[in-house]
N, C-alpha and C positions, 0 to 999 in steps of 0.2 A: 445384565445392566444395559439400559439403553444409552447410546452415545450419539453425539451430534458432531458432524464433520464440517469444518470451515476451511475453504481454500481461497487464498488471495494471490492471484497471478499478475505480477507487474512486469515492467520491462527489465528491471534489475533483479528482483528477487521473487521467489514463490514461497509463500508462507502457508503452512498447513497446521491446523490444531484439531484436537479431539477433546470434546467437552462432555461431562456427564450431565445427568438430569438436574443436578444442583448447580450447574454452570461452573463447576471446577474444571480447570484445564488439566487434562490427563496427559496429553502428549503435545509437544510443540516442535515444529520443524522449520528451519530456514534453509532454502535452497537457492542457488544462483540460477536464474532463468537462462541466461546465456543465449538468448534469441531462439530457444527451442522449448516453447511452452508445453507442447504435447509430450515430448520426451521427459521433461522435468516433472510434470504432473504424474505421469505414469511411474517414474522412479520414486516419487514421494509416496504414492499409493502403495507401491510394492514394499517400501521400507516400513510404512505404517502397518501394513498387514502383518509383518513380522513382529511388531511390538504389541499387537492386540493380546489381551489376556483372556483366558477361558471365561466365557459368559458375557463378554463385551459384544454388543450388537449395534451396528450403525442404524439408528432410527431415521435419520434424515441428513441431508448434505446441502450445503449452500456455497455459492461461489460469488466472488467479487473481483475487482481489479480490471485492468484493461483487456485481459483475455478471459473475462468471466463467461461470455457466451460460448467460446471455444471449449473452455473447461467443462461447462455444463453438458455439452454434447458428448464429451469424452467419458465422463463419470456418471452423468445423470444427477441433476440437482433439483431440489425442491424449492430453492430460493435463488434467484439470480438478481443481484442488486448492485448499483454503482458504488464507488468507493466512498462518496460523501455519506450515503445512507449507512453503509457498514461501519465506518469510523464513528459516526454520530451515535449509532446504537451501542457500540462497544464502550464509548466514552461515558454515556449516561448510565450504563449498567455498572461500570467499575467505579465511576465517580458521580454518585447521585447528586443532582443539582447543578452539574457542570453547565456553564453558559458560553464558554469559548473553547474551541479545540484548535490547537496549533499543531500541524502535522508536517514534518519535513522528512522526506525520504532521500534516496540516492539520486533520483533524476527529476523529481518534482516536489512541490510543496503546496499545501492548501490550508485554508482557514475555514472553520465552520462555526457559525454563530447560532447558538441554541437558546431558545426561550421556552420555558415550561416543558422541556423535553422534546421540543419540535425544532427542526431546522428552519431558522428564520432567514438566514442569508449564508452565502459561502462564496469563496473565490479560489481559483487554482492558478498556479504558475508552472507552465511546462516549457518556458522559453529561456529564462535567464539562469545560467548555471551557478551564478554567484549566490543564489539563495537556496542551494541544495547541498546534500551531503557529499556529492562528488567533488565539489569545490574544496571542502575541508580535506578530503582524501588526497587530492592533488597537492595541496599546500603542505600537508604532513609529509608526503613523499619528498617534496622539494626540500623540506627542512630536515629530512632524514630522521624522523621520529615516528614511532608506531602511532597509529590513529587512536589507540586506546589511551595513550599518554597525553594526547592533545588537551583535553579538558583539565586534568589535574595540574598540568604545567601552567595553563592559562590562569588558574586560580591563584597562582603565586605572584601574579603581576602586581607591581607597586604603582606603575604609571602607564596604563595601556596607551599605545600609540594610536592615532586616528589613521585608519586606512580607507582609501576610497573603495566603496563596496557596491557602486552602481553596476559595475561590469566585472566579470571574472578576469578579463584580460587586464584591465586597469588595476584591479585589486592585486593581482600577482606582481605587476610592475611596481606598484607602490610598496608592496611588502619587501621586494628586493631592495628598493631604494632605502627603506627604513633599516634593513640589515646593514647596508653599506655605510649608513650614518652612525652605526654602532649601538643601536637599541638592542637590549637583551631579548632572549628568546621568549620568556614568559610575557613580556609586554607586547611583543609582536603577535603572539597567539591570542592574547586577550583582545587585541585590536582587531584580529580577524574574526573573532566571535562577535564582537560588537558590529563589525561591518556586515556580517551575514544577517544579524538581527535587524539592522537598519534597512537592508535590502528587502527583507521579508515584510517588515511593517510598512515600508514605502510602496511596495508593489502589491503583494497579496493582501495585506491588512489595510490598505488605503481606504479610508472612508468607512471602515467597520467599527462598530461599537464593541470594544473589547472589555467585557466585564468578568469578574471572578465568580465562581471558581474557574480558573484557567487550567486546561489539561494540555500537556505537551506530549505528543506521541510520534512514532516513526523512529527509524534507526538513529537519527541525529539526537534524539532525546537522551541517548547514552552519554552525550558530551556535557559534562557538568559546567563547562565554560559557557556553552550556549544557554543553558538553563539560567545561570547567573546573569548573563547579558539580557535575557528576556525580562527577568525580574527587575533589573535596574531600569530598563526602558519603560516597562509597563507600571512599575511601582506596585505590583501585586505578587502574591505568592504563586508560583507555577508548580502544579502537581504533575508527577510522572507516574502513571498507573503501572501496576505490576507487569503486565504483558504489553508494554509500550511498543515493542518492536513487531508484534504480530496482531495489532488491533483490528486490521481489516479482516483477518481470518476469524478472530473472536466475534466480530460483528456478523460475519457470514454464518457462523455456527448458531448464533442466537436467533438470526432471522430464519434459519432452517428449522430450528426448534419451534418457532412460532407458526411456521407454515404447516406443520403436521400436528399442531396442537389439538385439532378436532378429530384426530384419529384416522385420517386418510392414509393410504399406503404411500411409502416413499418411492421416489423415482431413481434412487441410487442404484446403479447397475452392479455394485459389488466390486471386490478387488480383482475380479477377472478382467476388468477394464484395463488393468495395468499390462496385460499380455496381448491386448488387441492391436492389430496393425492399422493404425489410423494415419491418414495422409491429408494434409491441407493443401489447397490450391486456390486459385482465383482467376477470374476472367472478367472482361469488360463487356457489359451488355450494350449492344448497339441498336436496340429496338426503339429507342426514343432519344431525344437530345440530352437527357440526363446523364447518359453514359455511365451508369452505376458500376462500381467495382464490386462484383459479387464474390463472396468467400464461400467455398464449399469444402465439406469434410467427408472423406470416404473411409469406410471400414471394409477392408478386403476389396471386392469389386463393386460394392454398393455405396452410392452417395446417401449419407444419412442426414445431412443438414446443409442448408444454404442460408446466407443472410447478407445484408448490405444493399439490397435492391429496394428502392423507395416505394415501388408499387406492390412489392411482395410477390411478384410473378414467379420468381425462381424459388423463393421460400415456400410458397403455396404448392408448387409442383412436387416438392419432396413430401409434403403432408398428404397430397392427393395420392401419391404412389403408395404411401404407408397404409392409408385407409382402404385402398383397393386390394391390398394383400389379405 
């Protein structure tokens, strides 16, 4: 059976999924990147190799996320696409007709406006922590509750308190103040959910036309309190797809499937890539005023890829070496 591999490598997590020809997800993995994308991807591939059943064959592989180019060099990818494209493809596949995608992860958040299945607009927030999952994690830890209980407790609120959500520092101070005033836990948690949603809509969603169906994905979609806050703020139903937490990887697998649809051979290197000795490095090119920071990847003693140079001088030098061999 032909399978399609999707890998989404971000700053916080690395998501890997395996999909069959009917686009059913066969395997799904969530790994902490921990600042080591190469090691994490190799560990994931090694684990996945042990899960393969007899007859399963990787027909194509796709990568996305902030380390998509690095991951492509390591494992060989037939599709290398940005997060916006991957999340949009996954959303439209799992929720046909979706017009708005709300995505909130651990370190960033994004909104994707879809019209007729095509990305019409988007925005990303990688600056303010108050609009991300890490903010909720921090407040759950401060309140001494498991993050899994955050949403259910928030749903019990009778009178959510208003908490300043423009900045994570102010939000935390305001939350402590509300605690000292005697507000109960459920009302405070509901207030935090509403604060995060306000922050998201005022920053990432500002000026965007949010129409239904609305799809909510990313790790924070597991928080039912946030889902309710979005529905109250937008006055529309918010749908959470089955694979909400690995949608980037789902999109990467779908794009890889499309890339080899005409029958061309796959660039996937196989699971042997998990054993290869890869090393990443960088240097600043001083050949012109651009002072490009060039990233290079070596396997053993050989440099196999470079990127980051605007003129492609260094990237082309690797390609020239390969063609000369």
